[in-house]
PDB file of N, CA, C and O in Angstrom:
ATOM      1  N   MET A   1      18.777 -13.341  24.326  1.00  0.00           N
ATOM      2  CA  MET A   1      17.785 -12.102  24.172  1.00  0.00           C
ATOM      3  C   MET A   1      16.579 -12.937  23.561  1.00  0.00           C
ATOM      4  O   MET A   1      16.883 -13.803  22.741  1.00  0.00           O
ATOM      5  N   ASN A   2      15.500 -12.795  23.821  1.00  0.00           N
ATOM      6  CA  ASN A   2      14.450 -13.493  23.099  1.00  0.00           C
ATOM      7  C   ASN A   2      14.172 -12.712  21.992  1.00  0.00           C
ATOM      8  O   ASN A   2      14.770 -11.676  21.701  1.00  0.00           O
ATOM      9  N   VAL A   3      13.019 -13.349  21.213  1.00  0.00           N
ATOM     10  CA  VAL A   3      12.876 -12.882  19.782  1.00  0.00           C
ATOM     11  C   VAL A   3      11.960 -11.712  19.870  1.00  0.00           C
ATOM     12  O   VAL A   3      12.109 -11.020  18.863  1.00  0.00           O
ATOM     13  N   SER A   4      11.102 -11.240  20.653  1.00  0.00           N
ATOM     14  CA  SER A   4      10.192 -10.087  20.746  1.00  0.00           C
ATOM     15  C   SER A   4      11.101  -9.134  21.229  1.00  0.00           C
ATOM     16  O   SER A   4      10.962  -8.038  20.686  1.00  0.00           O
ATOM     17  N   ALA A   5      12.200  -9.213  22.281  1.00  0.00           N
ATOM     18  CA  ALA A   5      13.103  -8.196  22.525  1.00  0.00           C
ATOM     19  C   ALA A   5      13.792  -7.784  21.521  1.00  0.00           C
ATOM     20  O   ALA A   5      13.870  -6.576  21.300  1.00  0.00           O
ATOM     21  N   ASN A   6      14.518  -8.847  20.602  1.00  0.00           N
ATOM     22  CA  ASN A   6      15.343  -8.472  19.462  1.00  0.00           C
ATOM     23  C   ASN A   6      14.463  -7.542  18.681  1.00  0.00           C
ATOM     24  O   ASN A   6      14.818  -6.379  18.486  1.00  0.00           O
ATOM     25  N   ARG A   7      13.145  -8.089  18.155  1.00  0.00           N
ATOM     26  CA  ARG A   7      12.521  -7.346  17.398  1.00  0.00           C
ATOM     27  C   ARG A   7      12.204  -5.925  17.836  1.00  0.00           C
ATOM     28  O   ARG A   7      12.292  -4.990  17.040  1.00  0.00           O
ATOM     29  N   HIS A   8      11.887  -5.787  18.923  1.00  0.00           N
ATOM     30  CA  HIS A   8      11.663  -4.590  19.577  1.00  0.00           C
ATOM     31  C   HIS A   8      12.963  -3.553  19.355  1.00  0.00           C
ATOM     32  O   HIS A   8      12.827  -2.448  18.830  1.00  0.00           O
ATOM     33  N   SER A   9      14.009  -3.982  19.748  1.00  0.00           N
ATOM     34  CA  SER A   9      15.477  -3.176  19.519  1.00  0.00           C
ATOM     35  C   SER A   9      15.512  -2.790  17.970  1.00  0.00           C
ATOM     36  O   SER A   9      15.801  -1.641  17.635  1.00  0.00           O
ATOM     37  N   ARG A  10      15.208  -3.792  17.025  1.00  0.00           N
ATOM     38  CA  ARG A  10      15.708  -3.568  15.902  1.00  0.00           C
ATOM     39  C   ARG A  10      14.720  -2.689  15.379  1.00  0.00           C
ATOM     40  O   ARG A  10      15.137  -1.903  14.529  1.00  0.00           O
ATOM     41  N   ASN A  11      13.392  -2.618  15.706  1.00  0.00           N
ATOM     42  CA  ASN A  11      12.477  -1.556  15.312  1.00  0.00           C
ATOM     43  C   ASN A  11      12.841   0.099  15.847  1.00  0.00           C
ATOM     44  O   ASN A  11      12.524   1.135  15.261  1.00  0.00           O
ATOM     45  N   GLN A  12      13.399   0.000  16.793  1.00  0.00           N
ATOM     46  CA  GLN A  12      13.710   1.314  17.275  1.00  0.00           C
ATOM     47  C   GLN A  12      14.981   1.619  16.737  1.00  0.00           C
ATOM     48  O   GLN A  12      15.300   2.785  16.970  1.00  0.00           O
ATOM     49  N   GLU A  13      15.895   0.909  16.037  1.00  0.00           N
ATOM     50  CA  GLU A  13      17.013   1.278  15.279  1.00  0.00           C
ATOM     51  C   GLU A  13      16.576   1.871  13.878  1.00  0.00           C
ATOM     52  O   GLU A  13      17.192   2.783  13.327  1.00  0.00           O
ATOM     53  N   ASP A  14      15.388   1.225  13.329  1.00  0.00           N
ATOM     54  CA  ASP A  14      15.038   1.545  12.053  1.00  0.00           C
ATOM     55  C   ASP A  14      14.137   2.774  12.149  1.00  0.00           C
ATOM     56  O   ASP A  14      13.870   3.301  11.069  1.00  0.00           O
ATOM     57  N   ALA A  15      13.593   3.356  13.314  1.00  0.00           N
ATOM     58  CA  ALA A  15      12.572   4.270  13.292  1.00  0.00           C
ATOM     59  C   ALA A  15      13.208   5.498  13.775  1.00  0.00           C
ATOM     60  O   ALA A  15      14.348   5.426  14.233  1.00  0.00           O
ATOM     61  N   ILE A  16      12.579   6.640  13.719  1.00  0.00           N
ATOM     62  CA  ILE A  16      13.125   7.776  14.324  1.00  0.00           C
ATOM     63  C   ILE A  16      12.308   8.016  15.531  1.00  0.00           C
ATOM     64  O   ILE A  16      11.082   7.921  15.586  1.00  0.00           O
ATOM     65  N   LEU A  17      13.172   8.360  16.568  1.00  0.00           N
ATOM     66  CA  LEU A  17      12.199   8.398  17.903  1.00  0.00           C
ATOM     67  C   LEU A  17      11.890   9.859  18.204  1.00  0.00           C
ATOM     68  O   LEU A  17      12.703  10.777  18.097  1.00  0.00           O
ATOM     69  N   LEU A  18      10.758   9.956  18.553  1.00  0.00           N
ATOM     70  CA  LEU A  18      10.327  11.394  19.013  1.00  0.00           C
ATOM     71  C   LEU A  18       9.808  11.355  20.628  1.00  0.00           C
ATOM     72  O   LEU A  18       8.989  10.562  21.092  1.00  0.00           O
ATOM     73  N   GLY A  19      10.399  12.258  21.229  1.00  0.00           N
ATOM     74  CA  GLY A  19       9.946  12.370  22.552  1.00  0.00           C
ATOM     75  C   GLY A  19       9.890  11.147  23.566  1.00  0.00           C
ATOM     76  O   GLY A  19      10.895  10.633  24.058  1.00  0.00           O
ATOM     77  N   GLU A  20       8.688  10.781  23.793  1.00  0.00           N
ATOM     78  CA  GLU A  20       8.347   9.695  24.720  1.00  0.00           C
ATOM     79  C   GLU A  20       8.342   8.337  24.031  1.00  0.00           C
ATOM     80  O   GLU A  20       7.582   7.451  24.419  1.00  0.00           O
ATOM     81  N   GLY A  21       9.085   8.184  23.130  1.00  0.00           N
ATOM     82  CA  GLY A  21       9.449   6.993  22.732  1.00  0.00           C
ATOM     83  C   GLY A  21       8.441   6.737  21.415  1.00  0.00           C
ATOM     84  O   GLY A  21       8.375   5.613  20.917  1.00  0.00           O
ATOM     85  N   GLN A  22       7.718   7.780  20.926  1.00  0.00           N
ATOM     86  CA  GLN A  22       6.937   7.528  19.991  1.00  0.00           C
ATOM     87  C   GLN A  22       7.647   7.401  18.749  1.00  0.00           C
ATOM     88  O   GLN A  22       8.440   8.303  18.481  1.00  0.00           O
ATOM     89  N   ALA A  23       7.497   6.352  17.858  1.00  0.00           N
ATOM     90  CA  ALA A  23       8.335   6.066  16.686  1.00  0.00           C
ATOM     91  C   ALA A  23       7.537   6.496  15.425  1.00  0.00           C
ATOM     92  O   ALA A  23       6.341   6.224  15.318  1.00  0.00           O
ATOM     93  N   VAL A  24       8.194   7.144  14.517  1.00  0.00           N
ATOM     94  CA  VAL A  24       7.816   7.406  13.319  1.00  0.00           C
ATOM     95  C   VAL A  24       8.345   6.212  12.208  1.00  0.00           C
ATOM     96  O   VAL A  24       9.508   5.816  12.124  1.00  0.00           O
ATOM     97  N   SER A  25       7.441   5.845  11.557  1.00  0.00           N
ATOM     98  CA  SER A  25       7.693   4.855  10.541  1.00  0.00           C
ATOM     99  C   SER A  25       8.995   5.161   9.540  1.00  0.00           C
ATOM    100  O   SER A  25       9.175   6.252   9.000  1.00  0.00           O
ATOM    101  N   SER A  26       9.791   4.104   9.403  1.00  0.00           N
ATOM    102  CA  SER A  26      11.024   4.510   8.465  1.00  0.00           C
ATOM    103  C   SER A  26      10.630   4.553   7.023  1.00  0.00           C
ATOM    104  O   SER A  26      11.498   4.389   6.166  1.00  0.00           O
ATOM    105  N   LEU A  27       9.352   4.768   6.685  1.00  0.00           N
ATOM    106  CA  LEU A  27       9.075   4.666   5.289  1.00  0.00           C
ATOM    107  C   LEU A  27       9.458   5.926   4.562  1.00  0.00           C
ATOM    108  O   LEU A  27       9.139   6.947   5.171  1.00  0.00           O
ATOM    109  N   GLN A  28       9.999   6.087   3.529  1.00  0.00           N
ATOM    110  CA  GLN A  28      10.194   7.425   3.120  1.00  0.00           C
ATOM    111  C   GLN A  28       9.396   7.538   1.753  1.00  0.00           C
ATOM    112  O   GLN A  28       8.693   6.686   1.210  1.00  0.00           O
ATOM    113  N   ARG A  29       9.695   8.805   1.359  1.00  0.00           N
ATOM    114  CA  ARG A  29       8.818   9.234  -0.060  1.00  0.00           C
ATOM    115  C   ARG A  29       9.004   8.383  -1.071  1.00  0.00           C
ATOM    116  O   ARG A  29       8.017   8.210  -1.786  1.00  0.00           O
ATOM    117  N   CYS A  30      10.067   7.747  -1.368  1.00  0.00           N
ATOM    118  CA  CYS A  30      10.270   6.944  -2.493  1.00  0.00           C
ATOM    119  C   CYS A  30       9.575   5.600  -2.226  1.00  0.00           C
ATOM    120  O   CYS A  30       9.271   4.893  -3.187  1.00  0.00           O
ATOM    121  N   HIS A  31       9.335   5.252  -1.094  1.00  0.00           N
ATOM    122  CA  HIS A  31       8.303   4.107  -0.879  1.00  0.00           C
ATOM    123  C   HIS A  31       6.863   4.326  -1.314  1.00  0.00           C
ATOM    124  O   HIS A  31       6.244   3.513  -2.001  1.00  0.00           O
ATOM    125  N   TYR A  32       6.327   5.583  -0.830  1.00  0.00           N
ATOM    126  CA  TYR A  32       4.974   5.900  -1.129  1.00  0.00           C
ATOM    127  C   TYR A  32       4.861   6.101  -2.810  1.00  0.00           C
ATOM    128  O   TYR A  32       3.857   5.817  -3.463  1.00  0.00           O
ATOM    129  N   LEU A  33       5.904   6.561  -3.264  1.00  0.00           N
ATOM    130  CA  LEU A  33       5.868   6.746  -4.654  1.00  0.00           C
ATOM    131  C   LEU A  33       5.840   5.610  -5.388  1.00  0.00           C
ATOM    132  O   LEU A  33       5.056   5.448  -6.323  1.00  0.00           O
ATOM    133  N   ARG A  34       6.703   4.745  -5.006  1.00  0.00           N
ATOM    134  CA  ARG A  34       6.673   3.197  -5.733  1.00  0.00           C
ATOM    135  C   ARG A  34       5.249   2.471  -5.456  1.00  0.00           C
ATOM    136  O   ARG A  34       4.656   1.960  -6.406  1.00  0.00           O
ATOM    137  N   ALA A  35       4.799   2.437  -4.376  1.00  0.00           N
ATOM    138  CA  ALA A  35       3.510   2.101  -4.001  1.00  0.00           C
ATOM    139  C   ALA A  35       2.484   2.539  -4.914  1.00  0.00           C
ATOM    140  O   ALA A  35       1.701   1.772  -5.476  1.00  0.00           O
ATOM    141  N   LEU A  36       2.513   4.028  -5.073  1.00  0.00           N
ATOM    142  CA  LEU A  36       1.519   4.723  -6.115  1.00  0.00           C
ATOM    143  C   LEU A  36       1.809   4.173  -7.418  1.00  0.00           C
ATOM    144  O   LEU A  36       0.835   3.788  -8.066  1.00  0.00           O
ATOM    145  N   LYS A  37       2.980   4.059  -7.938  1.00  0.00           N
ATOM    146  CA  LYS A  37       3.081   3.534  -9.187  1.00  0.00           C
ATOM    147  C   LYS A  37       2.478   2.261  -9.483  1.00  0.00           C
ATOM    148  O   LYS A  37       1.666   2.118 -10.397  1.00  0.00           O
ATOM    149  N   ILE A  38       2.935   1.160  -8.580  1.00  0.00           N
ATOM    150  CA  ILE A  38       2.506   0.011  -8.599  1.00  0.00           C
ATOM    151  C   ILE A  38       0.929  -0.082  -8.594  1.00  0.00           C
ATOM    152  O   ILE A  38       0.289  -0.809  -9.353  1.00  0.00           O
ATOM    153  N   ALA A  39       0.438   0.675  -7.722  1.00  0.00           N
ATOM    154  CA  ALA A  39      -1.185   0.864  -7.463  1.00  0.00           C
ATOM    155  C   ALA A  39      -1.924   1.189  -8.733  1.00  0.00           C
ATOM    156  O   ALA A  39      -3.012   0.718  -9.063  1.00  0.00           O
ATOM    157  N   LEU A  40      -1.058   2.215  -9.528  1.00  0.00           N
ATOM    158  CA  LEU A  40      -1.812   2.655 -10.596  1.00  0.00           C
ATOM    159  C   LEU A  40      -1.655   1.665 -12.021  1.00  0.00           C
ATOM    160  O   LEU A  40      -2.425   1.699 -12.980  1.00  0.00           O
ATOM    161  N   PHE A  41      -0.743   1.001 -11.912  1.00  0.00           N
ATOM    162  CA  PHE A  41      -0.453  -0.106 -12.957  1.00  0.00           C
ATOM    163  C   PHE A  41      -1.289  -1.133 -12.714  1.00  0.00           C
ATOM    164  O   PHE A  41      -1.999  -1.487 -13.655  1.00  0.00           O
ATOM    165  N   VAL A  42      -1.395  -1.776 -11.551  1.00  0.00           N
ATOM    166  CA  VAL A  42      -2.050  -3.068 -11.080  1.00  0.00           C
ATOM    167  C   VAL A  42      -3.398  -2.624 -11.115  1.00  0.00           C
ATOM    168  O   VAL A  42      -4.191  -3.451 -11.566  1.00  0.00           O
ATOM    169  N   GLY A  43      -3.906  -1.420 -10.719  1.00  0.00           N
ATOM    170  CA  GLY A  43      -5.302  -1.076 -10.736  1.00  0.00           C
ATOM    171  C   GLY A  43      -5.742  -1.051 -12.181  1.00  0.00           C
ATOM    172  O   GLY A  43      -6.752  -1.664 -12.528  1.00  0.00           O
ATOM    173  N   VAL A  44      -5.043  -0.388 -12.993  1.00  0.00           N
ATOM    174  CA  VAL A  44      -5.747  -0.383 -14.360  1.00  0.00           C
ATOM    175  C   VAL A  44      -5.866  -1.741 -15.039  1.00  0.00           C
ATOM    176  O   VAL A  44      -6.736  -2.018 -15.864  1.00  0.00           O
ATOM    177  N   VAL A  45      -4.865  -2.597 -14.595  1.00  0.00           N
ATOM    178  CA  VAL A  45      -4.926  -4.308 -14.917  1.00  0.00           C
ATOM    179  C   VAL A  45      -6.152  -4.633 -14.217  1.00  0.00           C
ATOM    180  O   VAL A  45      -6.982  -5.193 -14.934  1.00  0.00           O
ATOM    181  N   LEU A  46      -6.437  -4.469 -13.212  1.00  0.00           N
ATOM    182  CA  LEU A  46      -7.522  -5.311 -12.543  1.00  0.00           C
ATOM    183  C   LEU A  46      -8.848  -4.725 -13.066  1.00  0.00           C
ATOM    184  O   LEU A  46      -9.733  -5.529 -13.361  1.00  0.00           O
ATOM    185  N   ILE A  47      -9.092  -3.303 -13.222  1.00  0.00           N
ATOM    186  CA  ILE A  47     -10.166  -2.767 -13.877  1.00  0.00           C
ATOM    187  C   ILE A  47     -10.485  -3.261 -15.168  1.00  0.00           C
ATOM    188  O   ILE A  47     -11.606  -3.642 -15.503  1.00  0.00           O
ATOM    189  N   SER A  48      -9.505  -3.246 -15.861  1.00  0.00           N
ATOM    190  CA  SER A  48      -9.623  -3.690 -17.345  1.00  0.00           C
ATOM    191  C   SER A  48      -9.940  -5.398 -17.404  1.00  0.00           C
ATOM    192  O   SER A  48     -10.502  -5.901 -18.377  1.00  0.00           O
ATOM    193  N   ILE A  49      -9.561  -6.076 -16.394  1.00  0.00           N
ATOM    194  CA  ILE A  49      -9.936  -7.292 -16.286  1.00  0.00           C
ATOM    195  C   ILE A  49     -11.451  -7.425 -15.687  1.00  0.00           C
ATOM    196  O   ILE A  49     -12.257  -8.180 -16.229  1.00  0.00           O
ATOM    197  N   ASN A  50     -11.716  -6.819 -14.789  1.00  0.00           N
ATOM    198  CA  ASN A  50     -13.072  -7.050 -13.937  1.00  0.00           C
ATOM    199  C   ASN A  50     -14.236  -6.251 -14.706  1.00  0.00           C
ATOM    200  O   ASN A  50     -15.334  -6.775 -14.892  1.00  0.00           O
ATOM    201  N   GLN A  51     -13.919  -4.912 -15.157  1.00  0.00           N
ATOM    202  CA  GLN A  51     -14.865  -4.307 -15.704  1.00  0.00           C
ATOM    203  C   GLN A  51     -14.631  -3.632 -17.320  1.00  0.00           C
ATOM    204  O   GLN A  51     -15.233  -2.677 -17.811  1.00  0.00           O
ATOM    205  N   GLY A  52     -13.804  -4.277 -17.795  1.00  0.00           N
ATOM    206  CA  GLY A  52     -13.647  -3.955 -19.055  1.00  0.00           C
ATOM    207  C   GLY A  52     -14.712  -4.176 -20.089  1.00  0.00           C
ATOM    208  O   GLY A  52     -14.910  -3.422 -21.042  1.00  0.00           O
ATOM    209  N   ASP A  53     -15.265  -5.081 -19.870  1.00  0.00           N
ATOM    210  CA  ASP A  53     -16.438  -5.442 -20.926  1.00  0.00           C
ATOM    211  C   ASP A  53     -17.600  -4.368 -20.893  1.00  0.00           C
ATOM    212  O   ASP A  53     -18.221  -3.933 -21.862  1.00  0.00           O
ATOM    213  N   GLN A  54     -17.779  -3.982 -19.321  1.00  0.00           N
ATOM    214  CA  GLN A  54     -18.975  -2.781 -19.017  1.00  0.00           C
ATOM    215  C   GLN A  54     -18.295  -1.636 -19.565  1.00  0.00           C
ATOM    216  O   GLN A  54     -18.963  -0.999 -20.380  1.00  0.00           O
ATOM    217  N   ILE A  55     -17.107  -1.206 -19.317  1.00  0.00           N
ATOM    218  CA  ILE A  55     -16.671  -0.098 -20.059  1.00  0.00           C
ATOM    219  C   ILE A  55     -16.843   0.047 -21.666  1.00  0.00           C
ATOM    220  O   ILE A  55     -17.288   1.075 -22.176  1.00  0.00           O
ATOM    221  N   ILE A  56     -16.467  -1.021 -22.361  1.00  0.00           N
ATOM    222  CA  ILE A  56     -16.639  -1.198 -23.685  1.00  0.00           C
ATOM    223  C   ILE A  56     -18.076  -1.145 -24.172  1.00  0.00           C
ATOM    224  O   ILE A  56     -18.372  -0.598 -25.234  1.00  0.00           O
ATOM    225  N   ASN A  57     -18.936  -1.707 -23.397  1.00  0.00           N
ATOM    226  CA  ASN A  57     -20.263  -1.726 -23.748  1.00  0.00           C
ATOM    227  C   ASN A  57     -20.983  -0.565 -23.292  1.00  0.00           C
ATOM    228  O   ASN A  57     -22.094  -0.376 -23.787  1.00  0.00           O
ATOM    229  N   GLY A  58     -20.461   0.401 -22.268  1.00  0.00           N
ATOM    230  CA  GLY A  58     -21.108   1.582 -21.986  1.00  0.00           C
ATOM    231  C   GLY A  58     -22.198   1.227 -21.016  1.00  0.00           C
ATOM    232  O   GLY A  58     -23.221   1.911 -20.984  1.00  0.00           O
ATOM    233  N   THR A  59     -22.045   0.261 -20.272  1.00  0.00           N
ATOM    234  CA  THR A  59     -23.040  -0.079 -19.248  1.00  0.00           C
ATOM    235  C   THR A  59     -22.801  -0.173 -17.680  1.00  0.00           C
ATOM    236  O   THR A  59     -23.240  -0.918 -16.804  1.00  0.00           O
ATOM    237  N   LEU A  60     -21.932   0.883 -17.699  1.00  0.00           N
ATOM    238  CA  LEU A  60     -21.232   1.330 -16.118  1.00  0.00           C
ATOM    239  C   LEU A  60     -22.402   1.840 -15.257  1.00  0.00           C
ATOM    240  O   LEU A  60     -23.238   2.609 -15.731  1.00  0.00           O
ATOM    241  N   THR A  61     -22.442   1.469 -14.182  1.00  0.00           N
ATOM    242  CA  THR A  61     -23.601   2.083 -13.031  1.00  0.00           C
ATOM    243  C   THR A  61     -22.427   2.798 -11.783  1.00  0.00           C
ATOM    244  O   THR A  61     -21.218   2.587 -11.682  1.00  0.00           O
ATOM    245  N   LEU A  62     -23.246   3.609 -11.017  1.00  0.00           N
ATOM    246  CA  LEU A  62     -22.525   3.975 -10.129  1.00  0.00           C
ATOM    247  C   LEU A  62     -21.838   3.197  -9.215  1.00  0.00           C
ATOM    248  O   LEU A  62     -20.747   3.561  -8.774  1.00  0.00           O
ATOM    249  N   SER A  63     -22.462   1.978  -8.829  1.00  0.00           N
ATOM    250  CA  SER A  63     -21.720   1.269  -7.828  1.00  0.00           C
ATOM    251  C   SER A  63     -20.359   0.569  -8.616  1.00  0.00           C
ATOM    252  O   SER A  63     -19.449   0.011  -8.003  1.00  0.00           O
ATOM    253  N   ILE A  64     -20.409   0.690  -9.801  1.00  0.00           N
ATOM    254  CA  ILE A  64     -19.313  -0.143 -10.527  1.00  0.00           C
ATOM    255  C   ILE A  64     -18.335   1.099 -10.666  1.00  0.00           C
ATOM    256  O   ILE A  64     -17.144   0.904 -10.424  1.00  0.00           O
ATOM    257  N   ALA A  65     -18.664   2.070 -10.953  1.00  0.00           N
ATOM    258  CA  ALA A  65     -17.718   3.192 -11.051  1.00  0.00           C
ATOM    259  C   ALA A  65     -17.094   3.331  -9.465  1.00  0.00           C
ATOM    260  O   ALA A  65     -15.868   3.284  -9.374  1.00  0.00           O
ATOM    261  N   ILE A  66     -17.744   3.469  -8.443  1.00  0.00           N
ATOM    262  CA  ILE A  66     -17.165   3.458  -7.147  1.00  0.00           C
ATOM    263  C   ILE A  66     -16.213   2.345  -6.896  1.00  0.00           C
ATOM    264  O   ILE A  66     -15.167   2.587  -6.293  1.00  0.00           O
ATOM    265  N   LYS A  67     -16.511   1.043  -7.345  1.00  0.00           N
ATOM    266  CA  LYS A  67     -15.633  -0.152  -7.240  1.00  0.00           C
ATOM    267  C   LYS A  67     -14.276   0.139  -7.954  1.00  0.00           C
ATOM    268  O   LYS A  67     -13.162  -0.055  -7.467  1.00  0.00           O
ATOM    269  N   MET A  68     -14.572   0.663  -9.254  1.00  0.00           N
ATOM    270  CA  MET A  68     -13.275   1.158 -10.069  1.00  0.00           C
ATOM    271  C   MET A  68     -12.530   2.075  -9.421  1.00  0.00           C
ATOM    272  O   MET A  68     -11.349   2.052  -9.766  1.00  0.00           O
ATOM    273  N   LEU A  69     -12.862   3.023  -8.448  1.00  0.00           N
ATOM    274  CA  LEU A  69     -12.119   4.002  -7.986  1.00  0.00           C
ATOM    275  C   LEU A  69     -11.478   3.484  -6.770  1.00  0.00           C
ATOM    276  O   LEU A  69     -10.422   3.973  -6.368  1.00  0.00           O
ATOM    277  N   LEU A  70     -12.140   2.399  -6.092  1.00  0.00           N
ATOM    278  CA  LEU A  70     -11.423   1.712  -4.836  1.00  0.00           C
ATOM    279  C   LEU A  70     -10.439   0.752  -5.226  1.00  0.00           C
ATOM    280  O   LEU A  70      -9.559   0.469  -4.413  1.00  0.00           O
ATOM    281  N   THR A  71     -10.459   0.203  -6.366  1.00  0.00           N
ATOM    282  CA  THR A  71      -9.777  -0.867  -6.848  1.00  0.00           C
ATOM    283  C   THR A  71      -8.090  -0.627  -6.772  1.00  0.00           C
ATOM    284  O   THR A  71      -7.287  -1.555  -6.674  1.00  0.00           O
ATOM    285  N   PRO A  72      -7.777   0.609  -6.828  1.00  0.00           N
ATOM    286  CA  PRO A  72      -6.110   0.813  -6.809  1.00  0.00           C
ATOM    287  C   PRO A  72      -5.810   0.867  -5.445  1.00  0.00           C
ATOM    288  O   PRO A  72      -4.607   0.943  -5.194  1.00  0.00           O
ATOM    289  N   PHE A  73      -6.629   0.846  -4.435  1.00  0.00           N
ATOM    290  CA  PHE A  73      -6.187   1.031  -3.117  1.00  0.00           C
ATOM    291  C   PHE A  73      -5.638  -0.350  -2.501  1.00  0.00           C
ATOM    292  O   PHE A  73      -4.918  -0.351  -1.503  1.00  0.00           O
ATOM    293  N   VAL A  74      -6.006  -1.457  -3.129  1.00  0.00           N
ATOM    294  CA  VAL A  74      -5.709  -2.718  -2.554  1.00  0.00           C
ATOM    295  C   VAL A  74      -4.177  -2.829  -2.927  1.00  0.00           C
ATOM    296  O   VAL A  74      -3.375  -3.169  -2.058  1.00  0.00           O
ATOM    297  N   PRO A  75      -3.756  -2.537  -4.248  1.00  0.00           N
ATOM    298  CA  PRO A  75      -2.348  -3.003  -4.664  1.00  0.00           C
ATOM    299  C   PRO A  75      -1.474  -1.839  -3.769  1.00  0.00           C
ATOM    300  O   PRO A  75      -0.305  -2.039  -3.438  1.00  0.00           O
ATOM    301  N   PHE A  76      -2.112  -0.774  -3.478  1.00  0.00           N
ATOM    302  CA  PHE A  76      -1.220   0.516  -2.825  1.00  0.00           C
ATOM    303  C   PHE A  76      -0.748  -0.036  -1.460  1.00  0.00           C
ATOM    304  O   PHE A  76       0.395  -0.069  -1.003  1.00  0.00           O
ATOM    305  N   ALA A  77      -2.052  -0.511  -0.862  1.00  0.00           N
ATOM    306  CA  ALA A  77      -1.742  -0.990   0.615  1.00  0.00           C
ATOM    307  C   ALA A  77      -0.932  -2.134   0.582  1.00  0.00           C
ATOM    308  O   ALA A  77      -0.020  -2.142   1.408  1.00  0.00           O
ATOM    309  N   VAL A  78      -1.045  -3.211  -0.246  1.00  0.00           N
ATOM    310  CA  VAL A  78      -0.224  -4.344   0.011  1.00  0.00           C
ATOM    311  C   VAL A  78       1.073  -3.925  -0.345  1.00  0.00           C
ATOM    312  O   VAL A  78       1.925  -4.530   0.306  1.00  0.00           O
ATOM    313  N   SER A  79       1.642  -2.902  -1.346  1.00  0.00           N
ATOM    314  CA  SER A  79       2.878  -2.549  -1.695  1.00  0.00           C
ATOM    315  C   SER A  79       3.747  -1.656  -0.496  1.00  0.00           C
ATOM    316  O   SER A  79       4.943  -1.798  -0.241  1.00  0.00           O
ATOM    317  N   LEU A  80       2.846  -0.751   0.122  1.00  0.00           N
ATOM    318  CA  LEU A  80       3.357  -0.298   1.247  1.00  0.00           C
ATOM    319  C   LEU A  80       3.559  -0.976   2.674  1.00  0.00           C
ATOM    320  O   LEU A  80       4.244  -0.582   3.619  1.00  0.00           O
ATOM    321  N   TYR A  81       2.822  -2.027   2.561  1.00  0.00           N
ATOM    322  CA  TYR A  81       3.009  -3.001   3.772  1.00  0.00           C
ATOM    323  C   TYR A  81       4.067  -3.858   3.439  1.00  0.00           C
ATOM    324  O   TYR A  81       4.742  -4.260   4.387  1.00  0.00           O
ATOM    325  N   SER A  82       4.382  -4.249   2.260  1.00  0.00           N
ATOM    326  CA  SER A  82       5.412  -4.960   1.961  1.00  0.00           C
ATOM    327  C   SER A  82       6.704  -4.165   2.279  1.00  0.00           C
ATOM    328  O   SER A  82       7.633  -4.693   2.891  1.00  0.00           O
ATOM    329  N   SER A  83       6.734  -3.043   1.900  1.00  0.00           N
ATOM    330  CA  SER A  83       7.864  -1.958   2.126  1.00  0.00           C
ATOM    331  C   SER A  83       8.261  -1.928   3.324  1.00  0.00           C
ATOM    332  O   SER A  83       9.431  -2.099   3.663  1.00  0.00           O
ATOM    333  N   TRP A  84       7.095  -1.653   4.257  1.00  0.00           N
ATOM    334  CA  TRP A  84       7.217  -1.651   5.532  1.00  0.00           C
ATOM    335  C   TRP A  84       7.854  -2.931   6.455  1.00  0.00           C
ATOM    336  O   TRP A  84       8.618  -2.812   7.413  1.00  0.00           O
ATOM    337  N   THR A  85       7.451  -3.869   6.027  1.00  0.00           N
ATOM    338  CA  THR A  85       7.798  -5.050   6.884  1.00  0.00           C
ATOM    339  C   THR A  85       9.361  -5.502   6.270  1.00  0.00           C
ATOM    340  O   THR A  85      10.195  -6.045   6.995  1.00  0.00           O
ATOM    341  N   ALA A  86       9.599  -5.195   4.866  1.00  0.00           N
ATOM    342  CA  ALA A  86      11.029  -5.448   4.416  1.00  0.00           C
ATOM    343  C   ALA A  86      11.969  -4.538   5.331  1.00  0.00           C
ATOM    344  O   ALA A  86      13.131  -4.842   5.601  1.00  0.00           O
ATOM    345  N   LEU A  87      11.289  -3.325   5.797  1.00  0.00           N
ATOM    346  CA  LEU A  87      12.329  -2.482   6.439  1.00  0.00           C
ATOM    347  C   LEU A  87      12.459  -2.768   7.923  1.00  0.00           C
ATOM    348  O   LEU A  87      13.391  -2.235   8.526  1.00  0.00           O
ATOM    349  N   ARG A  88      11.697  -3.481   8.505  1.00  0.00           N
ATOM    350  CA  ARG A  88      11.671  -3.907   9.799  1.00  0.00           C
ATOM    351  C   ARG A  88      12.696  -4.697  10.150  1.00  0.00           C
ATOM    352  O   ARG A  88      12.770  -5.139  11.297  1.00  0.00           O
TER     353      ARG A  88
END
């Protein structure tokens, strides 16, 4: 059995199949919650490092505030992706 066929059959075993072979990801609620916790922690650390001086000095601008809101999405996506690849 070649590698791609083996990977395909393993993915089908890990996923819930719906109707015409549409697979639902095997990620569960606990994976999303863990990713959210990691995103909040790492996001706060990154915001503190990158914009901490501007927060302390009170020199925040709208563009910096938007960047601060988007910062936690990166660790969330990385954590969720790593959970997904670990389950494959």
